[in-house]
PAZAPA-4460 file (N, C-alpha, C; in steps of 0.05 Angstrom, whole numbers, plus 32768, in hexadecimal, padded with zeros to 4 digits):
% residues 155
    n_x    n_y    n_z   ca_x   ca_y   ca_z    c_x    c_y    c_z   seq   type   mol
   7FCC   7ECB   7F78   7FCD   7EE8   7F74   7FDE   7EEF   7F5C     1      M     A
   7FD5   7F01   7F4C   7FE4   7F0B   7F36   7FF6   7F21   7F3F     2      T     A
   800F   7F21   7F37   8023   7F36   7F3D   802C   7F43   7F23     3      G     A
   8034   7F5C   7F24   803C   7F6B   7F0D   8058   7F77   7F10     4      F     A
   8065   7F7A   7EF9   807E   7F8A   7EF8   807C   7F9A   7EDE     5      I     A
   8089   7FB1   7EDE   808A   7FC2   7EC7   807D   7FDD   7ECA     6      G     A
   8083   7FEE   7EB6   8078   8009   7EB4   8073   800F   7E97     7      E     A
   805B   8018   7E91   8053   801C   7E75   8044   8036   7E72     8      Y     A
   8048   8043   7E5B   803A   805C   7E55   8021   8054   7E45     9      E     A
   800C   8064   7E48   7FF4   8061   7E39   7FE7   807C   7E35    10      A     A
   7FD2   807C   7E25   7FC4   8095   7E1F   7FA7   8092   7E24    11      T     A
   7F9B   80A6   7E31   7F7E   80A7   7E34   7F72   80B3   7E1B    12      L     A
   7F5C   80A7   7E11   7F4E   80B4   7DFB   7F3B   80C9   7E06    13      D     A
   7F2C   80D5   7DF4   7F1A   80EB   7DFC   7F04   80E2   7E10    14      A     A
   7EFE   80C8   7E10   7EE9   80BD   7E22   7EF5   80B2   7E3C    15      K     A
   7F10   80B4   7E3F   7F1C   80AB   7E58   7F23   808D   7E57    16      G     A
   7F27   8082   7E3F   7F2E   8065   7E3D   7F4B   8062   7E35    17      R     A
   7F56   804B   7E3D   7F72   8045   7E36   7F75   8027   7E31    18      F     A
   7F89   8020   7E22   7F8F   8003   7E1D   7FA1   7FF9   7E33    19      L     A
   7F9B   7FE3   7E3F   7FAD   7FD6   7E52   7FC5   7FCD   7E42    20      L     A
   7FDD   7FD6   7E4A   7FF5   7FCE   7E3B   7FF9   7FB0   7E3A    21      P     A
   8003   7FA7   7E22   8007   7F8B   7E1E   801A   7F7F   7E33    22      A     A
   802D   7F8F   7E3D   803F   7F85   7E51   8031   7F7C   7E6B    23      G     A
   801B   7F8A   7E72   800B   7F82   7E89   7FF8   7F6B   7E82    24      F     A
   7FED   7F6C   7E6A   7FDB   7F57   7E62   7FE9   7F3C   7E63    25      K     A
   8002   7F3B   7E5B   8012   7F22   7E5B   8016   7F17   7E77    26      K     A
   8014   7F29   7E8B   8019   7F21   7EA7   7FFF   7F17   7EB4    27      Q     A
   7FE9   7F19   7EA7   7FD0   7F0F   7EB2   7FCD   7EF1   7EAD    28      L     A
   7FC2   7EE2   7EBF   7FBF   7EC5   7EBA   7FAE   7EBF   7EA2    29      P     A
   7FB7   7EAB   7E93   7FA9   7EA2   7E7B   7F8D   7E99   7E82    30      E     A
   7F7A   7E9E   7E70   7F5F   7E94   7E73   7F4D   7EA3   7E86    31      G     A
   7F58   7EB7   7E94   7F48   7EC7   7EA6   7F3C   7EDF   7E97    32      E     A
   7F24   7EE6   7E9F   7F18   7EFE   7E93   7F27   7F16   7E9C    33      G     A
   7F25   7F2B   7E8D   7F33   7F44   7E94   7F20   7F56   7EA4    34      L     A
   7F19   7F4D   7EBC   7F09   7F5E   7ECE   7F1B   7F6A   7EE2    35      Q     A
   7F17   7F84   7EE7   7F27   7F93   7EFA   7F15   7FA3   7F0C    36      F     A
   7F21   7FAC   7F23   7F15   7FC1   7F33   7F28   7FD8   7F32    37      V     A
   7F1E   7FEF   7F2A   7F2D   8008   7F29   7F25   8018   7F42    38      M     A
   7F39   8023   7F4F   7F35   8030   7F69   7F48   8048   7F6C    39      N     A
   7F42   8059   7F7F   7F54   806F   7F85   7F6E   8063   7F92    40      R     A
   7F85   806E   7F8B   7F9E   8066   7F97   7FA3   8076   7FB0    41      G     A
   7FB8   806F   7FBE   7FBF   807E   7FD6   7FCA   809A   7FD0    42      F     A
   7FD7   809D   7FBA   7FE0   80B7   7FB1   7FCC   80C1   7F9C    43      E     A
   7FD3   80D5   7F8C   7FC1   80DE   7F77   7FC5   80CC   7F5F    44      K     A
   7FBC   80B3   7F62   7FBE   809F   7F4D   7FA6   808D   7F50    45      S     A
   7FA4   807A   7F3E   7F8F   8066   7F3F   7F9C   804A   7F43    46      L     A
   7F8D   8038   7F4D   7F96   801C   7F4F   7F83   800A   7F3F    47      A     A
   7F90   7FF9   7F2F   7F81   7FE6   7F1E   7F87   7FCA   7F28    48      L     A
   7F73   7FBD   7F34   7F77   7FA3   7F3F   7F6A   7F8E   7F2D    49      Y     A
   7F78   7F79   7F25   7F6A   7F62   7F19   7F56   7F58   7F2D    50      P     A
   7F40   7F4E   7F24   7F2B   7F46   7F37   7F35   7F31   7F4A    51      I     A
   7F46   7F1F   7F42   7F51   7F0A   7F54   7F62   7F16   7F6A    52      R     A
   7F6D   7F2E   7F66   7F7D   7F3B   7F7B   7F6B   7F4D   7F8D    53      N     A
   7F55   7F57   7F81   7F43   7F68   7F90   7F33   7F58   7FA4    54      W     A
   7F29   7F41   7F9C   7F17   7F31   7FAD   7F22   7F2B   7FC9    55      E     A
   7F3B   7F22   7FCC   7F45   7F1D   7FE7   7F49   7F37   7FF7    56      P     A
   7F51   7F4C   7FE9   7F53   7F66   7FF7   7F38   7F70   8001    57      L     A
   7F24   7F6D   7FF0   7F09   7F75   7FF8   7EFF   7F64   800F    58      F     A
   7F05   7F4A   800E   7EFD   7F38   8024   7F0A   7F41   803E    59      A     A
   7F24   7F48   803D   7F31   7F52   8056   7F24   7F6B   8060    60      D     A
   7F1E   7F7D   804E   7F11   7F97   8056   7EF6   7F91   8062    61      I     A
   7EE8   7F7E   8057   7ECD   7F77   8061   7ECD   7F6C   807D    62      S     A
   7EE4   7F60   8085   7EE6   7F54   80A0   7EED   7F68   80B6    63      K     A
   7EF4   7F81   80AE   7EFB   7F95   80C2   7EE4   7F9C   80D3    64      L     A
   7EE9   7FA6   80EC   7ED5   7FAC   80FF   7EC6   7FC6   80F8    65      N     A
   7EAD   7FC3   80F0   7E9D   7FDA   80E8   7E96   7FED   80FF    66      D     A
   7E9B   7FE4   8117   7E95   7FF5   812E   7EAC   8009   8134    67      F     A
   7EC3   8005   8126   7EDA   8017   8129   7ED8   802E   8115    68      D     A
   7ED7   8047   811F   7ED4   805D   810C   7EEB   805F   80F8    69      P     A
   7F03   8057   8100   7F19   8058   80ED   7F15   8044   80D6    70      K     A
   7F09   802D   80DC   7F03   8019   80C8   7EEF   8025   80B4    71      V     A
   7EDA   8031   80BE   7EC6   803D   80AC   7ED2   8053   809B    72      R     A
   7EE3   8063   80A7   7EF0   8078   8098   7F02   806C   8082    73      E     A
   7F12   8058   8089   7F23   804B   8075   7F13   803F   805F    74      F     A
   7EFE   8030   8066   7EED   8024   8051   7EE1   8039   803E    75      R     A
   7ED7   804E   8049   7ECB   8063   8039   7EDF   806E   8025    76      R     A
   7EF7   8074   802F   7F0A   8080   801D   7F15   806B   8009    77      Y     A
   7F1B   8054   8012   7F27   8040   8001   7F14   8035   7FEC    78      F     A
   7EFB   8031   7FF4   7EE7   8025   7FE1   7ED8   803A   7FD0    79      L     A
   7EDB   8054   7FD8   7ECE   8069   7FCA   7ED7   806A   7FAD    80      N     A
   7EC5   8065   7F9B   7ECC   8067   7F7E   7ED5   804C   7F72    81      G     A
   7ED9   8037   7F83   7EE1   801E   7F78   7ECD   8015   7F63    82      A     A
   7ED6   800D   7F4C   7EC5   8007   7F35   7ECF   7FEF   7F26    83      T     A
   7EBC   7FDD   7F20   7EC3   7FC6   7F0E   7EC7   7FD1   7EF2    84      M     A
   7EDD   7FC9   7EE5   7EE1   7FD0   7EC9   7EEA   7FB8   7EB9    85      V     A
   7EE2   7FB8   7EA1   7EE9   7FA3   7E8E   7EF0   7FB0   7E73    86      E     A
   7F02   7FA4   7E64   7F08   7FB0   7E49   7EEF   7FAF   7E37    87      P     A
   7EED   7FC4   7E27   7ED7   7FC4   7E13   7EE0   7FB3   7DFB    88      D     A
   7ED0   7FB2   7DE6   7ED6   7FA1   7DD0   7EF1   7FA8   7DC2    89      T     A
   7EFB   7FC0   7DC6   7F14   7FC8   7DBB   7F2B   7FC4   7DCE    90      A     A
   7F25   7FBA   7DE7   7F3A   7FB4   7DFA   7F41   7FCC   7E0C    91      G     A
   7F30   7FE1   7E0C   7F35   7FF9   7E1C   7F27   7FF7   7E37    92      R     A
   7F34   8002   7E4B   7F28   8005   7E66   7F20   8022   7E6A    93      L     A
   7F07   8026   7E74   7EFD   8041   7E79   7F04   8049   7E95    94      L     A
   7F0F   8061   7E98   7F14   806D   7EB2   7EFB   807E   7EB9    95      V     A
   7EEC   8076   7ECE   7ED5   8086   7ED5   7EDD   80A4   7EDB    96      P     A
   7ECC   80B7   7ED4   7ED3   80D3   7ED7   7EDC   80DB   7EF4    97      P     A
   7ECE   80CF   7F08   7ED6   80D7   7F24   7EF2   80CD   7F2A    98      N     A
   7EFA   80B6   7F20   7F15   80AC   7F25   7F29   80BB   7F14    99      L     A
   7F22   80C1   7EFC   7F34   80D1   7EEB   7F3A   80EC   7EF8   100      K     A
   7F26   80F8   7F04   7F2A   8111   7F12   7F3B   810E   7F2B   101      G     A
   7F37   80F8   7F3A   7F47   80F4   7F52   7F65   80F3   7F4B   102      H     A
   7F6C   80E6   7F36   7F89   80E3   7F2F   7F92   80F8   7F1B   103      A     A
   7F80   810B   7F15   7F86   8121   7F03   7F92   8116   7EE9   104      N     A
   7F86   8101   7EDE   7F90   80F5   7EC6   7F8A   8106   7EAE   105      L     A
   7F9F   810B   7E9E   7F9C   811A   7E85   7F9E   8106   7E6F   106      Q     A
   7FAB   810D   7E59   7FAD   80FB   7E42   7FC2   80E5   7E46   107      R     A
   7FDA   80ED   7E4F   7FF0   80DA   7E52   7FF0   80CF   7E6E   108      D     A
   7FF0   80B4   7E6F   7FF0   80A7   7E89   8007   8092   7E8A   109      I     A
   800D   808A   7EA2   8021   8075   7EA7   8014   8060   7EB8   110      V     A
   8017   8047   7EB0   800E   8030   7EBF   8026   8022   7ECB   111      L     A
   8025   801F   7EE6   803C   8016   7EF4   8035   7FFD   7F05   112      V     A
   8046   7FE9   7F03   8042   7FD1   7F14   8045   7FD8   7F31   113      A     A
   8033   7FCE   7F42   8034   7FD2   7F5F   802D   7FB7   7F6C   114      A     A
   803C   7FA3   7F67   803A   7F88   7F71   801F   7F7B   7F68   115      V     A
   800A   7F7E   7F77   7FF0   7F71   7F71   7FDD   7F82   7F62   116      N     A
   7FE5   7F9A   7F5A   7FD3   7FAD   7F4C   7FE4   7FBD   7F39   117      K     A
   7FD7   7FCD   7F29   7FE4   7FDF   7F16   7FDB   7FFB   7F1E   118      I     A
   7FEF   800D   7F22   7FE8   8029   7F28   7FE6   8038   7F0E   119      E     A
   7FD3   804B   7F0D   7FCF   805B   7EF6   7FD4   8078   7EFE   120      I     A
   7FE7   8085   7EF2   7FF0   80A0   7EF8   7FED   80B2   7EE0   121      W     A
   7FE7   80CC   7EE4   7FEB   80DF   7ED0   8009   80E1   7ECB   122      D     A
   8012   80E2   7EB2   802E   80E1   7EAB   803E   80F7   7EB8   123      S     A
   8034   8110   7EB9   8042   8126   7EC5   8044   8123   7EE3   124      N     A
   802F   811A   7EF0   802F   8115   7F0D   8043   8100   7F14   125      T     A
   8044   80EB   7F05   8057   80D5   7F0A   8074   80DF   7F07   126      Y     A
   8079   80EE   7EF2   8094   80F9   7EEE   809C   810B   7F05   127      K     A
   808A   811D   7F0E   808F   812F   7F24   8095   811F   7F3E   128      Q     A
   8086   810A   7F42   808A   80F9   7F5A   80A7   80EF   7F5B   129      F     A
   80B1   80E5   7F44   80CC   80DA   7F44   80E1   80EF   7F42   130      F     A
   80DB   8106   7F36   80EF   811B   7F35   80F4   8127   7F51   131      D     A
   80E1   8125   7F62   80E4   8130   7F7D   80F0   811C   7F91   132      S     A
   80F7   8105   7F88   8101   80EF   7F9A   811E   80E9   7F93   133      F     A
   8130   80EF   7FA6   814C   80EB   7FA1   8155   80CF   7FA5   134      S     A
   816B   80C6   7F99   8176   80AC   7F9F   817C   80A7   7FBC   135      P     A
   8184   80BC   7FCA   8189   80BA   7FE7   8170   80B5   7FF6   136      E     A
   815B   80C3   7FEF   8141   80BF   7FFD   8136   80A3   7FF7   137      A     A
   813A   8099   7FDE   8131   807E   7FD8   8141   806A   7FE8   138      F     A
   815B   806E   7FEB   816C   805B   7FFA   8162   805A   8018   139      S     A
   815D   8072   8023   8153   8073   803F   8138   8065   8041   140      K     A
   8126   806A   802F   810C   805D   802F   810F   803F   802D   141      L     A
   8120   8035   801B   8125   8019   8018   812F   800C   8032   142      A     A
   8140   801A   803F   814B   8010   8059   8135   800E   806D   143      Q     A
   8123   8022   806E   810E   8023   8082   80F9   800C   807D   144      E     A
   80F3   8007   8064   80DD   7FF3   805F   80E7   7FD7   805A   145      V     A
   8100   7FD4   8052   810A   7FBA   804A   811B   7FAC   8060   146      M     A
   8128   7FBC   8071   8139   7FB1   8086   8127   7FAC   809E   147      V     A
   8126   7F94   80A9   8116   7F8F   80C1   811C   7FA2   80D8   148      P     A
   8107   7FAB   80E5   810A   7FBD   80FB   8117   7FAE   8112   149      N     A
   812E   7FB7   811B   813D   7FA8   8130   812D   7FA8   814A   150      Q     A
   811E   7FBD   8150   810F   7FBD   8169   80F8   7FA9   8168   151      H     A
   80EC   7FA6   8150   80D5   7F94   814D   80DE   7F77   814F   152      A     A
   80F7   7F72   8147   8101   7F56   8147   810F   7F4F   8161   153      T     A
   8110   7F63   8173   811D   7F5E   818D   813C   7F5F   818C   154      G     A
   8147   7F69   8177   8165   7F6A   8175   816F   7F85   817E   155      Q     A
***
């Protein structure tokens, strides 16, 4: 699995294309094609998965019980708009109009590492997200997600 670190700014051109920042390109395995799946994110953002990271996730989703209405609802929402994308001859990735609208992407965007994928945010939305989050709230969230639940571990 490919993992990412970093945060980079980019610009969408008039046709909705952007250059994948060199900082992310360097983190991709050598010799692999630059195939990605672009998808809606959980917030008003997009997720860009290298194909090698998308395939196991898609396999896991494919194994879910189709008789469960929650599974069908999750699949519809999660897979809705998922699109294979590859760089054009100039190295640009095209954001499909429906996905661009979902994330309200304007001209200035931010690409952010999210472990096995890259999140794509409108620059203003990304700034507002962090401006509304205090250091205290981040500390509390870190404690909730990083410290093992004492009840779950039997302590």
